[in-house]
C-alpha positions as CSV (number, residue, x, y, z in Angstrom):
1,M,-120.3,29.6,-159.4
2,P,-117.0,27.9,-160.1
3,P,-116.9,24.8,-162.2
4,R,-117.3,21.6,-160.1
5,N,-114.8,19.5,-162.2
6,P,-111.3,20.2,-160.8
7,I,-109.8,19.6,-164.3
8,V,-112.0,22.3,-165.7
9,Q,-110.8,24.6,-163.0
10,V,-107.1,24.0,-163.8
11,L,-107.7,24.3,-167.5
12,L,-109.4,27.7,-167.0
13,G,-106.2,28.8,-165.2
14,V,-104.2,28.3,-168.4
15,E,-104.1,31.2,-170.8
16,L,-104.4,28.9,-173.8
17,F,-107.9,27.7,-172.7
18,Q,-109.2,31.0,-171.3
19,G,-112.1,32.3,-173.4
20,L,-113.2,29.0,-174.7
21,P,-116.9,28.1,-174.5
22,P,-117.6,26.1,-171.3
23,L,-118.9,23.1,-173.2
24,I,-115.5,22.8,-175.1
25,V,-113.5,23.2,-171.9
26,S,-115.7,20.5,-170.2
27,E,-115.2,18.2,-173.2
28,I,-111.4,18.7,-173.1
29,A,-111.6,17.9,-169.3
30,R,-113.8,14.9,-169.9
31,Q,-111.3,13.4,-172.4
32,A,-108.2,14.2,-170.4
33,T,-106.1,11.4,-168.9
34,H,-105.5,11.3,-165.2
35,L,-101.7,11.0,-164.5
36,T,-99.7,10.6,-161.3
37,Y,-96.0,10.8,-160.7
38,R,-93.9,10.1,-157.6
39,S,-91.3,12.5,-156.4
40,G,-88.1,12.1,-158.6
41,E,-90.0,10.4,-161.4
42,M,-89.4,11.6,-165.0
43,L,-92.5,13.0,-166.7
44,V,-90.8,13.5,-170.1
45,G,-87.3,13.2,-171.4
46,A,-85.4,15.5,-173.7
47,G,-85.7,14.2,-177.2
48,D,-88.8,12.2,-176.5
49,M,-91.6,12.3,-179.2
50,I,-94.4,14.2,-177.6
51,E,-98.0,12.9,-178.0
52,G,-99.7,15.7,-176.2
53,A,-99.4,18.1,-173.2
54,I,-99.2,17.5,-169.5
55,L,-101.1,20.0,-167.2
56,I,-99.9,20.0,-163.6
57,Q,-102.8,20.0,-161.2
58,E,-100.9,19.4,-157.9
59,G,-97.3,19.3,-157.0
60,Q,-94.2,20.8,-158.5
61,V,-91.9,19.7,-161.4
62,I,-88.5,20.7,-162.5
63,S,-87.7,21.3,-166.2
64,V,-84.1,21.0,-167.3
65,S,-82.9,22.0,-170.8
66,S,-81.7,19.2,-173.1
67,S,-78.1,20.5,-172.8
68,G,-78.3,20.3,-169.0
69,T,-76.4,23.6,-168.8
70,I,-79.3,25.7,-167.7
71,P,-80.4,25.1,-164.1
72,G,-83.9,23.6,-163.8
73,D,-86.9,25.8,-163.8
74,L,-89.4,25.0,-161.0
75,L,-92.9,24.7,-162.6
76,P,-95.9,25.0,-160.2
77,P,-99.4,23.7,-160.4
78,G,-101.2,25.1,-163.5
79,S,-98.1,24.7,-165.7
80,L,-98.7,23.3,-169.1
81,I,-95.8,21.2,-170.3
82,N,-95.2,20.6,-174.1
83,E,-98.3,22.4,-175.1
84,M,-97.4,22.5,-178.8
85,G,-97.5,18.7,-178.6
86,M,-101.3,18.9,-178.5
87,L,-101.3,20.4,-182.0
88,V,-98.2,19.1,-183.8
89,E,-95.6,16.4,-183.7
90,I,-92.5,17.6,-181.7
91,D,-89.7,16.3,-179.7
92,S,-89.3,17.5,-176.1
93,D,-86.5,20.0,-175.7
94,A,-86.3,19.4,-171.9
95,T,-86.4,16.7,-169.3
96,V,-89.1,17.2,-166.7
97,F,-88.9,15.5,-163.3
98,A,-91.4,15.5,-160.4
99,R,-90.0,17.5,-157.5
100,T,-92.8,16.4,-155.3
101,D,-95.6,13.9,-155.8
102,V,-97.6,15.2,-158.8
103,T,-101.1,14.9,-160.0
104,A,-101.6,15.9,-163.6
105,V,-103.8,15.5,-166.7
106,G,-102.7,14.4,-170.1
107,L,-104.1,16.3,-173.1
108,S,-103.5,14.1,-176.1
109,R,-102.9,15.5,-179.6
110,Q,-105.4,12.9,-181.0
111,V,-108.2,14.2,-178.7
112,I,-107.4,17.9,-179.2
113,L,-107.2,17.5,-183.0
114,A,-110.5,15.6,-183.0
115,L,-112.1,18.4,-181.1
116,V,-110.6,21.0,-183.5
117,E,-112.0,19.0,-186.4
118,A,-115.5,18.9,-184.8
119,E,-115.4,22.6,-183.7
120,P,-113.3,24.8,-186.1
121,K,-113.6,27.8,-183.8
122,L,-111.3,25.9,-181.5
123,A,-108.5,26.1,-184.1
124,E,-109.1,29.8,-184.5
125,H,-109.0,30.3,-180.7
126,F,-105.7,28.4,-180.4
127,N,-104.3,30.4,-183.4
128,Q,-105.2,33.7,-181.8
129,K,-103.7,32.7,-178.4
130,I,-100.5,31.4,-179.9
131,S,-100.1,34.4,-182.2
132,A,-100.6,36.8,-179.3
133,R,-97.9,34.9,-177.3
134,V,-95.5,35.0,-180.3
135,A,-96.1,38.8,-180.7
136,R,-95.4,39.3,-176.9
137,I,-92.2,37.3,-177.1
138,S,-91.1,39.1,-180.3
139,S,-91.7,42.5,-178.6
140,E,-89.8,41.4,-175.5
141,L,-86.9,40.2,-177.7
142,R,-86.9,43.6,-179.6
143,H,-86.7,45.4,-176.2
144,I,-83.8,43.2,-175.0
145,D,-82.0,43.8,-178.3
146,E,-82.4,47.5,-177.9
147,M,-81.2,47.4,-174.4
148,L,-78.1,45.4,-175.4
149,A,-77.4,47.8,-178.3
150,H,-77.6,50.7,-175.9
151,L,-75.2,49.0,-173.4
152,A,-72.8,48.2,-176.3
153,E,-72.9,51.8,-177.4
154,E,-72.0,52.9,-173.8
155,Q,-69.3,50.4,-173.4
156,F,-67.8,50.7,-176.9
157,P,-68.5,54.2,-178.3
158,M,-68.3,54.5,-182.1
159,R,-66.1,57.2,-183.7
160,G,-66.4,58.3,-187.2
161,E,-67.2,55.7,-189.9
162,G,-68.1,52.9,-187.6
163,S,-64.7,52.4,-186.0
164,L,-64.4,51.6,-182.4
165,V,-62.5,54.0,-180.0
166,E,-59.0,52.8,-179.5
167,P,-58.7,50.6,-176.3
168,N,-56.4,53.1,-174.5
169,E,-58.5,56.1,-175.3
170,P,-60.6,57.3,-172.3
171,R,-64.3,56.5,-172.3
172,F,-66.9,58.4,-170.4
173,L,-70.1,56.7,-169.2
174,H,-73.2,58.8,-168.9
């Protein structure tokens, strides 16, 4: 039987909260703050001090990098914005706008850290989830690095002691 509380349901859809005991998830949901944003409204600005995370329940938001050079990423319901802000003091590295009317929940650092203090297994859970994500990202970056090195070798073959083939010398692609 699915949980009756819609906040519990959306929390359970987020990897960071999956595997937590139901009572802890229910307590996080109970202490979450209900938030609403109108289409076009800013949820958070680049450089803002983050006091917690925002979990999108309904609607869509757009996240734009602080430099503004990267096109905005469309974030659907279930997206957790500034999740590290639940655990540590950070500044936002992006500006996030509501693309549509948005219903969300705020998960404050004060509440999460109080729960971690009361239930140390919660800290262990977050540590395992974040460590697993860092390991996945590290593996993906290694794979990308290997692919780029392979492409560079194909485009700029090495000859002898690390010297590049002369620009006018013919190259053969495999």
